[in-house]
C-alpha positions in Angstrom: -0.8 -212.5 36.7 1.7 -213.0 34.0 2.0 -213.7 30.1 3.1 -217.0 30.5 0.7 -218.2 33.0 -2.5 -217.0 30.9 -1.1 -219.0 27.8 -3.7 -222.0 27.0 -1.2 -224.8 28.1 -1.1 -223.0 31.4 -4.5 -222.5 32.3 -4.8 -224.6 35.3 -2.3 -222.3 37.0 -5.6 -219.6 36.9 -7.6 -221.6 39.4 -4.6 -223.7 41.0 -1.5 -222.8 42.1 1.1 -224.9 44.0 0.8 -224.3 47.8 4.7 -223.6 48.1 6.5 -221.3 51.1 6.2 -217.6 50.5 9.5 -215.5 50.8 9.3 -213.9 54.2 11.3 -211.0 52.4 9.2 -210.3 49.8 8.7 -207.0 49.0 5.3 -204.9 49.2 3.7 -207.7 51.3 0.3 -206.7 52.4 -2.9 -207.9 53.8 -4.8 -209.2 50.9 -8.8 -208.2 50.4 -9.5 -212.1 51.3 -8.4 -211.3 54.5 -9.7 -208.4 55.3 -13.4 -209.9 54.2 -12.1 -212.3 57.1 -11.4 -210.0 59.8 -14.8 -208.3 59.1 -16.8 -211.6 59.6 -14.8 -212.4 62.6 -15.9 -208.9 64.4 -19.2 -210.5 64.3 -18.1 -213.0 66.8 -16.3 -210.3 68.7 -19.5 -208.0 69.1 -21.4 -210.8 70.2 -18.9 -211.6 72.7 -18.6 -208.1 74.3 -22.5 -208.0 73.9 -22.9 -210.9 76.4 -20.2 -209.6 78.6 -21.8 -206.8 78.7 -25.4 -208.1 79.6 -23.1 -210.2 82.5 -21.8 -206.9 84.1 -25.5 -205.1 84.2 -26.7 -208.0 86.0 -23.7 -207.9 88.2 -22.2 -211.5 87.4 -18.5 -210.4 87.3 -16.9 -213.4 87.6 -19.0 -215.5 85.4 -19.0 -212.7 82.8 -15.3 -212.3 82.7 -14.6 -216.2 83.0 -17.4 -216.6 79.9 -15.7 -213.9 78.0 -12.1 -215.1 78.5 -13.1 -219.0 77.3 -15.1 -217.8 74.3 -12.5 -214.8 73.2 -10.0 -218.1 73.1 -11.8 -219.7 70.7 -12.1 -216.3 68.1 -8.9 -215.2 68.4 -7.3 -218.7 68.4 -8.9 -219.2 64.7 -8.0 -216.0 63.8 -4.3 -216.1 64.5 -4.0 -219.6 63.1 -5.5 -218.3 59.7 -3.2 -215.3 59.7 0.0 -216.9 59.9 -0.6 -219.4 57.8 -1.7 -217.1 55.1 2.0 -215.0 55.6 3.7 -218.1 54.8 1.4 -220.1 52.3 -1.5 -217.8 50.6 -1.7 -218.8 47.1 -5.0 -217.1 46.6 -6.3 -219.8 44.3 -9.6 -221.4 43.9 -9.1 -223.9 46.3 -7.5 -221.2 48.9 -10.5 -218.9 48.7 -12.9 -221.7 49.0 -11.3 -223.3 52.3 -11.1 -219.7 53.5 -14.9 -219.2 53.1 -15.5 -222.9 55.2 -13.5 -220.8 57.8 -15.5 -217.9 57.5 -18.6 -220.0 57.5 -17.3 -221.7 60.7 -16.8 -218.1 62.1 -19.9 -217.0 61.9 -21.2 -220.1 63.6 -19.0 -219.4 66.2 -20.8 -215.9 66.6 -24.0 -217.6 66.6 -22.9 -219.8 69.3 -21.7 -217.2 71.6 -24.8 -216.4 73.9 -25.5 -220.3 74.6 -21.6 -220.6 75.4 -22.3 -217.9 77.9 -25.1 -220.0 79.6 -22.7 -222.9 79.6 -23.5 -224.7 76.0 -20.7 -224.9 74.1 -22.2 -227.1 71.5 -22.5 -224.9 68.7 -19.6 -222.8 69.2 -17.8 -226.0 69.4 -19.2 -227.0 66.0 -18.1 -223.6 64.2 -14.8 -224.0 65.6 -13.9 -227.5 64.2 -15.3 -226.2 61.0 -12.6 -223.7 61.2 -9.7 -225.8 62.5 -10.3 -228.8 60.2 -10.6 -226.2 57.0 -7.3 -225.1 58.0 -5.7 -228.7 58.3 -6.6 -229.7 54.7 -4.4 -226.1 53.9 -1.8 -227.6 55.6 -2.1 -231.4 53.9 -1.8 -228.7 51.0 1.4 -227.5 52.2 3.0 -230.5 53.0 2.2 -231.8 49.4 3.6 -229.0 47.9 6.7 -227.8 49.6 9.0 -230.7 50.6 11.3 -228.7 52.5 8.2 -228.0 55.1 6.6 -231.3 55.1 7.3 -232.4 58.2 6.3 -228.9 59.9 3.1 -228.9 58.1 2.2 -232.6 59.3 2.6 -231.7 62.8 0.2 -229.1 62.3 -2.3 -230.9 60.6 -2.1 -234.0 63.3 -1.8 -231.6 66.2 -5.0 -229.7 64.9 -7.0 -232.5 64.3 -5.8 -234.3 67.4 -7.2 -231.2 69.4 -10.5 -230.9 67.8 -11.2 -234.6 68.6 -10.6 -233.3 72.4 -12.7 -230.2 71.7 -15.5 -232.7 70.6 -14.9 -235.5 73.4 -15.3 -232.6 75.9 -18.6 -231.8 75.0 -19.6 -235.2 76.5 -17.7 -234.8 79.9 -19.8 -233.9 83.3 -19.1 -230.1 84.1 -16.9 -231.2 87.1 -14.1 -232.7 84.4 -15.2 -230.5 81.5 -14.4 -226.9 83.3 -10.6 -228.3 83.7 -10.4 -230.2 80.4 -11.0 -227.0 78.5 -7.8 -225.6 80.0 -6.0 -228.9 79.6 -7.3 -228.5 75.5 -6.1 -225.0 75.6 -2.6 -225.5 76.5 -2.6 -228.4 74.0 -3.7 -226.0 71.0 -0.7 -223.5 72.2 1.8 -226.4 72.1 0.9 -227.3 68.3 2.7 -224.3 66.6 5.8 -224.9 69.5 5.8 -228.3 68.1 5.7 -227.7 64.5 8.1 -224.9 64.3 10.6 -226.5 66.1 11.1 -229.0 63.4 11.3 -226.1 60.2 10.2 -222.8 60.6 7.9 -221.5 58.3 8.5 -218.5 56.6 5.9 -215.9 57.8 6.6 -212.3 56.6 7.3 -210.2 59.9 5.9 -206.9 58.4 2.8 -208.7 57.1 2.1 -210.0 60.4 2.3 -206.8 62.2 -0.2 -205.4 59.7 -2.6 -208.1 59.9 -2.3 -207.8 64.1 -2.8 -203.9 63.2 -5.5 -204.4 61.6 -7.2 -206.9 63.7 -6.7 -204.3 66.5 -8.3 -201.6 64.7 -11.1 -203.8 64.4 -11.5 -204.2 68.0 -11.3 -201.2 68.7 -14.1 -200.3 66.1 -16.4 -202.6 67.5 -15.5 -200.5 70.9 -16.5 -197.4 69.2 -19.8 -199.0 68.2 -20.7 -200.2 71.6 -20.3 -197.2 73.0 -22.2 -195.3 70.6 -25.0 -197.4 70.3 -25.5 -196.9 74.1 -25.1 -193.2 73.8 -27.7 -193.2 71.6 -30.1 -195.3 73.7 -29.2 -192.9 76.7 -30.2 -190.2 74.8 -33.6 -191.2 73.5 -34.3 -191.9 77.6 -33.8 -187.9 78.1 -30.0 -187.9 79.4 -28.2 -185.8 76.8 -26.5 -183.8 79.3 -24.9 -186.4 81.5 -23.7 -188.4 78.3 -22.2 -185.5 76.3 -19.0 -185.5 78.7 -18.9 -189.3 78.7 -18.9 -189.5 75.3 -16.1 -187.2 74.8 -14.0 -188.8 77.1 -14.7 -192.0 75.6 -13.6 -191.0 72.5 -10.6 -189.6 73.6 -9.9 -192.8 75.4 -10.4 -194.9 72.1 -8.4 -192.5 70.2 -5.3 -192.6 72.9 -5.4 -196.6 72.8 -5.0 -196.3 69.0 -2.4 -193.9 69.5 -0.2 -196.1 72.0 -0.6 -199.3 69.7 0.7 -197.9 66.6 3.3 -195.6 67.8 6.0 -198.3 67.9 5.5 -200.5 64.8 5.4 -204.3 65.7 7.1 -205.4 62.8 10.5 -204.3 65.2 9.8 -207.0 67.6 9.6 -209.5 64.7 12.3 -208.7 62.2 15.7 -210.2 62.0 14.8 -213.8 62.9 13.7 -213.2 67.0 13.3 -216.4 67.9 10.4 -218.8 68.6 9.8 -217.5 72.2 10.4 -213.7 71.4 7.5 -214.7 68.4 5.2 -217.0 70.2 5.1 -214.3 73.4 4.4 -211.4 70.8 1.9 -213.5 68.7 0.4 -214.9 72.1 0.2 -212.2 74.0 -1.9 -210.3 71.8 -4.6 -212.3 73.2 -4.9 -210.1 75.9 -4.1 -206.6 73.7 -7.3 -207.9 72.0 -9.4 -209.0 74.5 -8.5 -206.0 76.7 -9.5 -203.5 73.7 -12.7 -205.3 73.3 -13.9 -205.2 77.0 -13.2 -201.4 76.9 -16.3 -201.2 74.6 -18.0 -203.3 77.2 -17.0 -201.0 80.1 -18.3 -197.8 77.7 -21.3 -199.4 77.7 -21.8 -200.0 81.8 -20.6 -196.3 82.1 -23.5 -195.1 79.9 -26.0 -197.6 81.8 -24.8 -196.4 85.1 -24.8 -192.7 84.2 -28.7 -193.2 82.7 -29.6 -195.4 86.0 -30.2 -198.7 83.7 -28.2 -200.7 86.0 -28.0 -200.9 90.2 -24.2 -202.2 90.3 -22.1 -200.0 92.4 -20.2 -197.3 91.2 -17.0 -198.5 91.7 -17.9 -201.8 90.1 -19.1 -199.9 87.2 -15.6 -198.3 86.8 -13.6 -201.0 87.2 -14.9 -202.5 84.2 -13.4 -199.6 82.0 -10.1 -199.3 83.8 -9.2 -202.7 84.4 -9.1 -203.4 80.6 -7.4 -200.0 79.9 -4.7 -200.8 82.7 -4.6 -204.1 81.1 -4.1 -203.1 77.2 -1.4 -200.6 78.7 0.6 -203.5 80.2 0.0 -205.8 77.3 1.1 -202.7 74.6 4.4 -202.1 77.0 5.7 -205.7 77.1 4.5 -206.3 73.5 5.9 -203.3 72.1 7.7 -201.3 74.2 9.8 -203.2 76.6 10.8 -202.9 80.4 14.3 -201.9 79.1 13.2 -199.7 76.1 16.3 -197.0 75.9 13.8 -194.4 76.3 13.2 -194.0 80.1 10.0 -192.0 80.3 8.1 -194.3 77.9 9.6 -197.5 79.4 8.3 -196.1 82.8 5.4 -194.2 81.8 3.2 -196.9 80.6 3.1 -199.0 84.0 2.6 -196.1 85.8 -0.3 -194.9 83.4 -1.7 -198.6 84.2 -1.6 -198.1 88.2 -3.4 -194.7 87.8 -5.9 -195.7 85.8 -6.6 -198.2 88.2 -6.6 -195.5 91.1 -8.9 -194.0 88.6 -12.0 -196.2 89.6 -12.2 -194.5 93.0 -12.5 -190.9 91.7 -15.8 -189.2 91.0 -15.3 -189.1 87.4 -13.6 -192.7 86.5 -13.9 -192.7 82.8 -13.0 -189.3 82.4 -9.7 -189.3 84.7 -8.6 -192.4 82.5 -9.0 -190.5 79.2 -6.9 -187.7 80.5 -4.6 -190.5 81.9 -4.2 -192.2 78.5 -3.9 -188.7 76.3 -1.2 -187.9 78.8 0.9 -190.8 77.9 0.1 -190.4 74.4 1.4 -186.8 75.3 4.6 -188.1 77.0 5.2 -190.7 73.8 5.3 -187.7 72.0 7.7 -185.6 73.6 9.9 -188.4 74.2 10.6 -189.4 70.7 10.5 -185.8 69.3 13.2 -185.8 67.1 14.1 -189.6 66.8 14.6 -191.0 63.2 12.1 -193.0 61.5 12.7 -196.9 61.5 
């Protein structure tokens, strides 16, 4: 805090700052401790979604599990995304901002508490938590509208659009199942449209490096949840006396997760966001990460199912047990390829290597050791990227 703001006449600035638009070229812009706490609280909801997906898979309810996970994960991801982009443009880190973020965290934990019932078709608790998070963000947008005249129209569009969507979510709870299910996707489209409509008025000044870091941090958290899920499953298997069966699987799982981490962070995300890329590129990068986050979380579930299969804790077929890992890994590789690498990447081995590896990972489902083969393929793709980019100057 500056000397001027600490003077008695300016004491109000200690706890309150006008929510003015931040500079998109601000130097040394990094994630704040509050943002890190926000992420850690959200990982609780991610963990709950993964646990319920694991339960559905081991019971053989694959279609229901995937659909429920996709719906639940949207609510978790979308609330996180909106908080992160808003913070990049307007974070004041004053007392009202922190308290409002606390309310959003409380809503996120409520969402986590409602995940299990949402998998059973009861979205009431989850919707309550979600609406709390979103309406708290509305108050932030109203603050921004008041303090940033140049973005007043944009902020009001955000506030109005988010509010309308929350009303629709509440109304959906009263609809019969035959209408409630398609209504879910209609409201999702409305949610996705709000930022596009608002930003078309006047773009907010989000920070490319800050946003790339925020997305990278959430990727790390989801991958960490994957490691935790696999570790817990292996620990339970060891208790049952299946040490020999699980050593190789544990090594393969570690190599796989490490390879996914390497491949995501090998190409800096801010490259796609720097230099005024345009709304289409920005939105596709920001929205497309839903597939990266969801597939990374699902990999942990797949590794848990692999442990269950090897320790005879589930009666699903071997191919099905393999696909619940190989499909999300392939989806992760394709998503990273599209968002970070690009089909027209000047480094042709990498541009071609990612989709080829994704196809081979799916083919690994039919081998006797699908997880091990998948890990080898992921590691081979890492090796390819290292060799192909050897000697390239850093950006």
